[in-house]
C-alpha positions, 0 to 999 in steps of 0.5 A: 553829132558828127558826120562820123557818128554811128556804131561805137565799135571800139567802145570808147564813146561809152567808156568815156561817157561812163568816166565823165559821169563817174567823175562828175566832169560835165554839167548839163548846159556847160560850155567846154573849151577843148585844147586841140593841138591836132595830135591824135589824143586831142583829135580823139577828145574833140570828136568824142565830145562832139559825139556826146554834146547832144546828150549833155547839151554842151557848147564846145569851142576848140582852142589851138595854141601856137608855142612859137617854136616850130615855125611853118610846121606849127602853122600847118597844124593850126590850119588843120585844126581850123579846117576840122573845127569848121567841118564839125561846126565847132568855133575855133580860137587860135592863141599865139604865144612865145614860149621860149621867151616865157621860159627865159623870163621865168627861168623854166624849161621849155617843157614846163613853160609850154605846160604853164602857157597852155593852161593859162591860155585855156583857163582864160577862155570864157568856159565852164570847163576846160578839157585836155587830152591826157590819157593812160600813157600820160598818167604813167609817164607823169607818175614815173617822172615824179618818182624819178625826180623824188616826188612824194605821194602827191606826185605819185598820185599822178594826174587828177581826172578833175582839177577845178575847171580842168577835166580829163575825159581820156584818162580812162583810155590808152593810146591803142584805144585812141588810135583804133577809134581814130582809124575806125572812123577815118579821122586823121591827125598831125604828128608834132616833131618834138614828140620824138625829141629825146632831149625832153625827159617825158619823151625818154620815158615815153619812148624808152622806159614805158616800152621796156616796162611793157616788155616785162608786163604787158599791163605795166601802164594799166598797173601804174595808173591803178597804183596812182588812183589808189594813192590819190584816194589815200591822199584825199583821206590824209588831206581830210585828216590834216584838215582835222588836225589843222583846227586842233594844232595850227594857230594863225598868229598874223597874216604872214605866220602860222604856229604849230602847237607843241602838242602836235608832236604826239601825232605820227611823223606822216601827219606832222610832215603833211601839216608842215607842208600845208602850212608852207603852202598856205603861206606861199601859195605853192610848195615849189622847191620845198623838199622832204629834207627841208621838212626834216630840218623844220621838224628837228628845230623843235630839239633846238634852243628856242629862237633858232631859225632856218631859211626855207625856199620862197622867203619862208623862215621856220623858228622854234618857240618854246616847243612850238614851230612857227613858219613865217613869210617875209613881207618882201619874200626875197629870201636872204635880204628879207631874213637878214633885215630881221637879223636872221642868220641865213644858214644851213646846219649840217645836222645828221651829216647833211643839209639842203641849201635853199638853191636846191644843192645838197651838202654832206659832211663826214668825219673820219681819221686822217689815214682813211682819206686820200686828198685830191683836187676836186672842185666840189669836195674839200677836206679840212682839219677838224680839230682846228675848227673852233666854232660850228661850221655852217653853210650861209650867205656872206656877212659883214666882216667875213675873211678867208685865210690865205698864205701869209694872212687873211683877205676880205671876202669882197676882195676875193670876189673881185679877184675871182671875177664873181659878178656883183649880183651873184655874191649875195646868193652864194653859200659859203662854209664858215665858222663864225666870221672865218670863211672855210670854203667858197664852193667852186673857188678858194678854201682856207689855208688855215684849215687845210689838212697837214701831216699833223692832222688827226681828224678830217672833216669832208664836205661834199656839195652835190646838185639836188 
């Protein structure tokens, strides 16, 4: 017990205890590593677990992570947590990481890099459980953040109370309850200056969107959390359904490929979508960059000629095989290079007027009469004389023999890259609009003189490229 133990006036101890038991977070005798930043949430978590450690016979240790961002302010935070742990008789472990370098190396935002570093550091601890201090507002922020960036139901299910060894005992409490508990027990905390920096997307949600939502309905945060819980329960049910269908329809052809039997297409599109995503996750270990649009393109492959292949994020390919769909992971997982070794055309069909490039950008195609278009000089929207295009126009990476029409003739694509000073290491990853070996457009650069709109043009193909 702690020196602050006594009457539970706020009810937060009993509420947290019940939440821990309902979600089977802790087993008697566990060693629990607690992530403690020194902020209000983590201080509350640390003190609550100290209140409960005798009941559960658990061993606690506090882990404080310095991100290499805030200099002396971070050092003072570490000293504060160290002193608090000494008073509570909780072992203290300081982890020092260079998050900016980690972010740069892995091409991540500071937010995402910090999150990954925190979990990696905590999970390295020799502990049965890792406790982190997410609370109700964090849950609401996560749901809104995922909704805004286009996540599916899995993202809208928010943060799980238990995820492997990671437990979140404070998800049952809101920020007001946390601060009342700390105030009532005269527990101080530190404030991280980056928590008010509106450069970070989550801070904008926290300080701008959620307060406005609470103005509309004072139960907004609670309602968002309840919706997330309901979605999470439905997700668990659908996951079980997918496992059942997996055994019926999915065949593991070898260690790098999975085949979805054609009979699966009698099932609902919801379950088919989940099967495709599960197959991609099994092959790649994650669903990073795989969007709803990618899944749509995979499902529409079944209507294509057998043997047709498309490229998916992470070096996966999808191919039709006499009514079935095969997903395959290339051996070296390098995307374009791996695919082209097998002669797979790395291309994105525009399908029903739109397509998603593996780099995340969206391309949209529209066909319209010439008199309905006002031609302008836009970098990422171009117009072409549709009737001059004799082969199917696709977005793809460069190929041997590619040329682009210029005034008075044609020019090798390689020569254009040199003239435009496009770095050598960027050229293979560029997506071009092409018809056969003719390049119609190098987005952000030149487009073909041959297909430009003239006074004779009757139909115009408009192509837009947008960030995903």
